[in-house]
N, C-alpha and C positions, 0 to 999 in steps of 0.2 A: 519555638521559632518555626515560623510557618516554612520557610524557603532560605537559599541562601543565593545571590546572582553574584557571583563572580565577572567582573568587569574591566576590560580592558577601557583608558581613559581616551587618549588624543585619538577623534574620527571613530570613536564608538561611543561613549557619552559623553565628551567632549566635542565642540564643533572644529572641524578639521583646519579651519584658520582663526578661528577667537579663540580658540581654546576653552571655552565656556557651556556652561551648560545650564543657566541661569531662567532659562525658558522651561525649562520641566523642574525645578527644585519644588515646588509643591509635589507633585507625581513622587520625588525620594521621600521626602518627609513621611506622603502619605504612605508610602511603601512599608517605611521604618516603622511608624506608628501600627501597621498591619501586620506586624511581625514577620515580617523580610527583610532580612540582613542586607545589605549593600557593601559589597567587599572590594576595591579597587586593585587591579590587578595589572598592573604595570611597567614600560619599561623606564619607567623618569625612578631617580632618586626618591630618596627619602625626605628629603629636604623640599624636592619639588611638588611631594605629592602632599607635605603637612600643609604647602603654601595654599595646592587646590581645596583641599577640604576646608581650611578655615575661612577661605575667600567665600564658601558655599555652608559655613557656620555648622558643617556637618560632622559627626563626630561614629567612627568606624573602622574598624581593623581595616590593614591595607596592607598589598602586598606590593615589594618594589622589584627594581632592576632583573626583570624576567625570571621572576621566582625566589630571587639571592634571599631575599629576607621578608619573614611572615610581621607586622608591626602592631603592635597596641591587640593584641589577642585577648587580653581581657575583658575586651568590650564584645569581644563573638561568645565566650565561653567561659562562666567562673568554674568549668570543671577542669579546665585546663593550667596548671600553674605557671608556666611561662608567659609573660609579658611579649617578649620577644623571639624569633626562632629563627639565625643565619642557617641558610642551606647555601652560600657562596663563598669561595673563597676570594683572601683580597685583591686589590690588581696586582702588586708584587712579586705574588704566585701565577699571575696570569701570563706576567712577563718573560717569568722563569720557563713555563711550559711553552710557550710560543716559540723560545730560541732552540726547544727540541724538534720542529718542524726542521730545523736545516736549511738548505737549499732550496726551499720550494718555493721561495719567490712570493712568500705573501707579501709582503708588503710590495711588489708590483701589482697587485690585484687591491689589495687593502690600503687605501689612506687615513690614517687615525685625526680625528676631528680635531684632540687636542692640539695637533701639530701645524694645523693649519691658520691663519689669518683669521680673526676674528668675524671679520664681516662676512668672509665666504663661509663657516661653521654658521654663523649666523641667516643666512641665506638657506641653507642646507636645512637648518632645523626650524626655521619661523621663528626663533626666538633673538633676543637680541637683551645687553645690557645683566644685569642681576641674573635674571630668567636664563640667558646662555649658561651663565658662569654655575648656576645650578646644576646645570642639565649635563655639564661637562666632567663637575667634580664627580666623580663616580665610585664608590667603595670596591663595589664586587665586576664591576663590568668595563668594557671599552668600545666607544663606538668608531665608526667605520664607514668611509665612504666606499663602495666599490666600484670598479673600473674595469674590471676583468668582463669575461664571455660569459653571458648567462648560461651557457653550456656547462662552466666550470664550477658552478655552484656545488652540484652534486658533490666533486672533486674537493670542495674547499669542507664542506661538514664532515666527511670521511676525513680527512688528512688531520684536522683538529680536533677530532674526536679521537683518536689514535693518542693523542698527549693529555688527555683527559680535560679535552674543552666542548664549550657549544656553541655554535656560532646560530644566530636569530636573526630572522629578515623581518624588520618591521618595515613600518609605512615609506619609512623617510631614510632610512639607514641601518646597517649590520652591527649587532650588539655579540661581542665576544667574552664568553664569562665560564663560569665551570660548569663542570656536567649536572645541571638541573635546570628546568624550565618551568614556564608557568603552571605548570601541574604538580608538581613537585609538592608545594608547599598544601594543594587542596587534599592530595593522596596521602599525606604526612596529617592533615589535621583528620581525615574521615576514621584511618587506622587507628589515631589514640583513643576517638570516643568509641570505637567498636572495642577500642582493648580494655576500656574501662566500662563496657559492659552498658554504653548508651548508643539507642540510634542514631547514625550516620543521619545528616538532614538530605532532604532532596536539594539538588542541586542542578541551576541553571548556569549556562557560561555567555558572556555577549561580547562578541570581539570582531575585527574588521580584517585582520590579517595574518601573513604565514606564523606570526611569532608568537598569536595568538591560537593555533592549531592544538599544540596538548593541552591546553584549560578546557575550551572547546569540546575536545573528546572525550575529557575526564567528567563531562554533565551528563548529567541524564538528557538535556534538553538545550540544544547551542542553536542561538542567536548571529546571523551573520548580519553587519551592518555595509550596506556600500557605501563605498567613499564619494566625494564630491564629483568627479569625473565621470561616474556612474558605474567603474569595475566592481566587481564584487566578489568576495573570497569564495573558492568552492569548498564543499565539504561534502563529497560524494561518500567519504568512509562512515560518517555518522546517522544513525536510523532516525534521529528527531531533530528535523533541524527549522529554524525559524529565519526566513530571508525576509529582513526589513526591505518595506518599498521606497525609503528615503532615508538622507543621512542624518548623522548626529547633528542634535540630541533626540530631534521628535523621534528618527527611526530605533532610537535606544527605548524610547517610552512605548510604541506600539509593538514592536518584538516582545519588551519583559511583560507588556499586558496580554500578549498573544501566549506566552510561554507560561506564564503563572496560572491560566487558564486550561492549559493541558494537563498540568499536574495534577 
């Protein structure tokens, strides 16, 4: 294995509006043939991600719901016995922990997408029909539209962490989950290999939004993809960052090539 690219999907590998990367599928296949493993690390559900991979005819391990579950690990390494590894906690437990916030008025600032009219949720996520239901039917996280002030976001990050929860800010919504993030499965995998006396692979991470930051910081080289509106995630904490010049999917293609050249 030459390297592993852990990549966000929406607006990083997949086009922000069409949710496709068919334009660069030949590049993905060529990288895989050359020994570069491409592992989606997404806020999407397992069902959604399997659908994306099937549409691309692409077989690879993948991580879902912001680090909640590592799926199909056997495609990555025959040294590890697990096929799947869960790091998240069930949605029912999330509700119990959320109740421990007491009178902090969480639901004044966060509107659950599950309780919205489907046409409203569709407008927020850019999905409809079966695709929308797959996005809302989550095992390890809950999606919210934030309506509070931006200045309160650090307060809410701190408040939910005190009850064993994590708040991730993606490109469209916030996700509430257990105490894991997109770096959790990466760190577990690296430690697992080292404990078995195998060398940890060189890691590249590609993302576009705040909830990608832990994954980007866990990589030797971080690649940042700009959004269609021209905005781009800042990453001053990382010593080796590639900033793509165009949005997904072509920005992903150029950033991945540059990062691999840097290894």
